[in-house]
VEXDOKOL-570742 format. One record per residue (C-alpha): chain; x, y, z; residue number from 1; residue in one letter. Coordinates in Angstrom, 3 decimals, padded with zeros to 6 digits. Example, Ala and Ser with C-alpha at 12.3 -4.5 7.8 and 13.67 -1.06 7.14 Angstrom:
2
> mimi_xx_yy_zz_vexmi_loro
> A_012.300_-004.500_007.800_1_A
> A_013.670_-001.060_007.140_2_S
# end
This chain:
153
> mimi_xx_yy_zz_vexmi_loro
> A_054.044_-065.664_-025.282_1_X
> A_055.689_-063.349_-027.784_2_X
> A_057.900_-060.615_-026.402_3_X
> A_057.249_-057.117_-027.350_4_X
> A_060.029_-055.539_-029.337_5_X
> A_060.562_-051.919_-028.063_6_X
> A_061.820_-049.624_-031.034_7_X
> A_065.402_-048.260_-031.005_8_X
> A_065.682_-044.724_-029.328_9_X
> A_065.989_-042.928_-032.796_10_X
> A_063.078_-044.964_-034.016_11_X
> A_061.150_-044.393_-030.921_12_X
> A_061.622_-040.514_-031.092_13_X
> A_060.942_-040.537_-034.976_14_X
> A_057.729_-042.590_-034.535_15_X
> A_056.612_-040.485_-031.551_16_X
> A_057.474_-037.283_-033.622_17_X
> A_055.393_-038.642_-036.462_18_X
> A_052.460_-039.538_-034.312_19_X
> A_052.495_-036.445_-032.391_20_X
> A_052.466_-034.532_-035.941_21_X
> A_049.519_-036.549_-036.982_22_X
> A_047.792_-035.743_-033.745_23_X
> A_048.572_-032.120_-034.102_24_X
> A_047.304_-031.883_-037.623_25_X
> A_043.994_-033.521_-036.781_26_X
> A_043.584_-031.352_-033.687_27_X
> A_044.283_-028.060_-035.590_28_X
> A_041.950_-029.082_-038.427_29_X
> A_039.233_-030.033_-036.004_30_X
> A_039.784_-027.046_-033.695_31_X
> A_039.908_-024.372_-036.595_32_X
> A_036.957_-026.003_-038.193_33_X
> A_034.640_-026.101_-035.080_34_X
> A_035.713_-022.653_-033.974_35_X
> A_035.135_-021.088_-037.425_36_X
> A_031.598_-022.763_-037.506_37_X
> A_030.857_-021.713_-034.080_38_X
> A_032.002_-018.156_-034.551_39_X
> A_030.072_-017.876_-037.742_40_X
> A_027.025_-019.107_-036.013_41_X
> A_027.505_-016.766_-033.180_42_X
> A_027.654_-019.539_-030.490_43_X
> A_028.627_-019.159_-026.915_44_X
> A_031.910_-020.397_-025.421_45_X
> A_030.653_-023.869_-024.156_46_X
> A_028.997_-025.050_-027.439_47_X
> A_032.063_-023.641_-029.403_48_X
> A_034.564_-025.469_-027.260_49_X
> A_032.386_-028.607_-027.525_50_X
> A_032.268_-028.542_-031.226_51_X
> A_035.772_-027.753_-031.702_52_X
> A_036.982_-030.469_-029.400_53_X
> A_034.567_-033.054_-030.929_54_X
> A_035.881_-032.266_-034.395_55_X
> A_039.557_-032.352_-033.237_56_X
> A_038.914_-036.001_-032.176_57_X
> A_037.079_-036.886_-035.184_58_X
> A_039.782_-035.525_-037.490_59_X
> A_042.559_-037.044_-035.369_60_X
> A_041.129_-040.265_-035.331_61_X
> A_040.351_-040.179_-039.111_62_X
> A_043.850_-039.144_-040.122_63_X
> A_045.168_-042.287_-038.106_64_X
> A_042.585_-044.686_-039.644_65_X
> A_042.728_-043.569_-043.286_66_X
> A_046.318_-045.249_-043.886_67_X
> A_045.315_-048.356_-041.730_68_X
> A_042.212_-048.812_-043.924_69_X
> A_044.284_-048.352_-047.031_70_X
> A_046.645_-050.942_-045.857_71_X
> A_043.714_-053.490_-045.679_72_X
> A_043.058_-053.366_-041.917_73_X
> A_039.435_-054.190_-040.999_74_X
> A_037.215_-051.083_-040.144_75_X
> A_036.749_-052.456_-036.440_76_X
> A_040.467_-053.031_-036.036_77_X
> A_041.289_-049.549_-037.467_78_X
> A_038.900_-047.872_-035.112_79_X
> A_040.368_-049.510_-032.076_80_X
> A_043.805_-048.830_-033.028_81_X
> A_043.093_-045.118_-033.711_82_X
> A_041.269_-044.907_-030.397_83_X
> A_044.265_-046.562_-028.643_84_X
> A_046.741_-044.533_-030.587_85_X
> A_045.403_-040.980_-030.252_86_X
> A_042.991_-040.603_-027.539_87_X
> A_045.615_-039.670_-024.835_88_X
> A_047.497_-037.308_-027.032_89_X
> A_044.372_-035.498_-028.461_90_X
> A_043.049_-035.099_-025.000_91_X
> A_046.346_-033.517_-023.850_92_X
> A_046.297_-031.209_-026.838_93_X
> A_042.779_-030.288_-026.619_94_X
> A_042.829_-029.610_-022.876_95_X
> A_045.927_-027.411_-022.893_96_X
> A_044.990_-025.785_-026.260_97_X
> A_041.398_-024.846_-025.022_98_X
> A_042.388_-023.735_-021.612_99_X
> A_044.939_-021.501_-023.073_100_X
> A_042.501_-020.128_-025.717_101_X
> A_040.030_-019.543_-022.913_102_X
> A_042.390_-017.830_-020.654_103_X
> A_043.279_-015.194_-023.330_104_X
> A_040.950_-012.137_-022.764_105_X
> A_038.810_-011.641_-026.000_106_X
> A_039.937_-014.708_-027.862_107_X
> A_036.706_-016.471_-027.634_108_X
> A_034.721_-013.309_-028.725_109_X
> A_037.183_-012.543_-031.742_110_X
> A_036.194_-013.153_-035.393_111_X
> A_037.856_-015.249_-037.985_112_X
> A_039.748_-012.186_-039.519_113_X
> A_041.216_-011.234_-036.137_114_X
> A_044.579_-012.063_-035.062_115_X
> A_043.157_-012.616_-031.638_116_X
> A_041.314_-015.709_-033.037_117_X
> A_044.398_-017.309_-034.516_118_X
> A_047.392_-016.794_-032.244_119_X
> A_045.950_-018.335_-028.977_120_X
> A_044.989_-021.419_-031.021_121_X
> A_048.295_-021.802_-032.354_122_X
> A_050.157_-020.841_-029.221_123_X
> A_047.954_-023.361_-027.280_124_X
> A_048.976_-026.138_-029.582_125_X
> A_052.657_-025.113_-029.418_126_X
> A_052.534_-025.261_-025.753_127_X
> A_050.597_-028.683_-025.813_128_X
> A_053.051_-030.308_-028.438_129_X
> A_055.817_-031.497_-025.970_130_X
> A_053.367_-032.953_-023.603_131_X
> A_051.519_-034.925_-026.345_132_X
> A_055.013_-035.974_-027.713_133_X
> A_055.858_-037.485_-024.269_134_X
> A_052.716_-039.327_-024.038_135_X
> A_053.168_-040.661_-027.490_136_X
> A_056.677_-041.699_-026.782_137_X
> A_055.755_-043.550_-023.585_138_X
> A_052.963_-045.242_-025.322_139_X
> A_055.166_-046.484_-028.212_140_X
> A_057.904_-047.412_-025.868_141_X
> A_055.500_-049.705_-023.963_142_X
> A_054.222_-051.359_-027.286_143_X
> A_051.006_-049.512_-027.136_144_X
> A_049.294_-046.877_-029.426_145_X
> A_050.913_-046.115_-032.716_146_X
> A_053.394_-049.016_-032.101_147_X
> A_050.380_-051.243_-033.131_148_X
> A_049.825_-049.093_-036.149_149_X
> A_053.292_-049.197_-037.326_150_X
> A_054.312_-052.895_-036.556_151_X
> A_056.295_-052.537_-033.412_152_X
> A_054.255_-055.010_-031.374_153_X
# end
């Protein structure tokens, strides 16, 4: 049985940082798009959050899959790799961000032109980032998640 090669500490941190940034970008794009759509349509809190979270997962997985598919990986393998690489970190980011936004009075009712719409989303992701980073780092150190996508298995 082949032994998994753990990346060096500096490589591990660099890869975890890169993976977390991917996750953050996907989450922010999905979250903002979902909240913008829901706000424009006048949706209530629960459907707004559901759309934002759903789009965050979709965007996050897509950002991981695009380079894998461009690199020649089969669609099924790219999908399973993205699911393994990003599910935990996206879930962490979305849980913390949405909880924070929901706790800020008036944030869910604010409009796209209001600072109260934007600062809770951005602050929530800033709070979530270190937790998602630690999850990514742990997965990569164990040869899971983005380690597969970057050839560390």
